N, C-alpha and C positions, 0 to 999 in steps of 0.2 A: 504494500500500500504506500502510496506517495505521501510524503511529509512536507508540510509547509511551516513557515515561521509567522509569528504575529505581525511582523513588519510587512509581510506580503499582503496582508489584509488591511493594513492601516489606511484609514479614511479620515480626511480632515475637511470639514465644511465650515466656512466662515460666512457670516451674514450679518445684516444690520437689523436692529429691532425697530420696526415701523409703528406709527400711531395706531393703525388698524389691528395690530397684534397685541395691544396692551389692555390691561384692566383699568378700573377707575383710579388706581394709584400710580398709573403710568409705568407699570412693570409688565414684562412679557407674561402672557397667559401661560399657566402651567401646561395646558393641553397643547398649545403651540410648540412649547419646548419638547414635549413628549413626541409630537409628530416629527419634529426635526431630528430628534435622537433616533426615532424609528427608521427614518430614511438613511441616516449615517450608518446605523447598525446593519441595515439591509445590504448596503453596498459592501461593507466589510465582510459579511457572511457570504455574499455572492463572490467576492474576490477570493475567499478561501476555498469555497466549494466548487466554484465555476458552474453552478447550477442555479435553477430557480429556487428562491428561498421564501419562506413564509414565517411571520412572527408567531412563535409558539407561546411566549410569555414575557411579561415585563416583571422580572424577578425582584428588582430593587430600584427605587428612585429616591434620591435625596435632594430636596430643594433647599439647599443650605443658604443660598443668598438670592435675593431678588435680582432680576436682570432688567435694569431700567431702560426706558425709551431712549433710543439713539445709541445704545451700546453696540459694540462690535462683539459678536458671540462666535466662538470657535468650538466646534464639537469634534473631539478626537475619538475614534472608535477603532477597535481591533479585536480579533478573535482571541479570547483568553484561554479557551479549551475547546477541543473538538471531541465529541463522543461518537456514537455509531452514525447517526444521521443528523444529530443536533449539534449546535455550536453555541457556546456562551460568548456574548459580545460585551466587553467592558467599555463604557463611555465616560469620558471626562469632558466637562463643559467649562470653558474659560471665558471670562469677560475682560475686555481691554479698557483700561482707563483712557478716556479721551485726551487728557492733557499729557500725562507721563508716558502713555502707551505701554505701561506695565500690565502684565496679565496676572489675573488671580483666578483660582479655581472657584467656581460658583456652585456647581452641581456635579453629580455623577449618577450613573445608572448601570444596570446589568440587564440585558435582554437575552432571550434564547430564541434562536431561529432553527428551522428544520429545512434541510435541502430536499427538494422533491423533483420527480420527473415530470414530463408533460401531462401526465394524468393525475398529478397531485399525490403520488405515492412516495413515501420517504426513500431516499437513496443514501448510500454510504458516502461519507465525506473523508477527505484526507486527514491524517493525524496532524497534530500540532506539536512543534518542537520549540519551546520557549528559549530565548537567548539571554535576555537581561535579567538582573535580580528581580525587578518589578514584574516582568513577564512570568518568571518562575513562581513568584509569590501568588500572583493571580491564577496561574495554572493550578497550583496545589489547592487553593481555596475553592476553585470551581468544583472540584470533586466533592468537597465537604458540602457545598451548597446543594449540589445535585442529590447527594445522599439524604440530606435533611429534607429536601422537597419530596423525595420518594417515601421517606418514613412518614412524613406528615400526610401524604396522600394515601397511605396504607398500601403502597406498592413495594415496600421493602420492610423487613422486620428490623427493629432497632439494633439487634445483636449482629446483623449483617453489615451495618454501616461502620465498617472498620476505621475509615479515615475520620469519621465524626467521633467515634468512641475514643480514638487516640488523643483528642483534645482534653478529655476528662480523666484520663488515666494518670496516676502518679508515676513520675519517672525517678 
């Protein structure tokens, strides 16, 4: 099976926050940011799998900072782990200060996409080989998140969640 790196799926989208995209406090609507993140994650998943991809879940979203009207918003997305047919996509959202041009992290999210064929059936995706310390950290954490999700959905017995159990064992 072919292996790819997170950098091969890296997607960067930069855009401006316009008045029609803001709430009464002149901050970007959360739903607008979710849609932008979904598009960036979709591109990253497609770059990794080279297949049609569909959003399976939005696993985590943290709206840590408001994104004001007129802000330059940059969304960075890349595959953090590939499973059989699914891929976890980690996204970082940055806003740029208008005057100093310094960037600060505003939000982050984790999406899951599934690669499918032309009939919508799941297909196998390439393995992922993380390279940087951050990529390795996100890769390891993705398996724990997947196991937790399966346990909570009743699709895995807690005692089978070995990576998750390791967090709680005394060393």
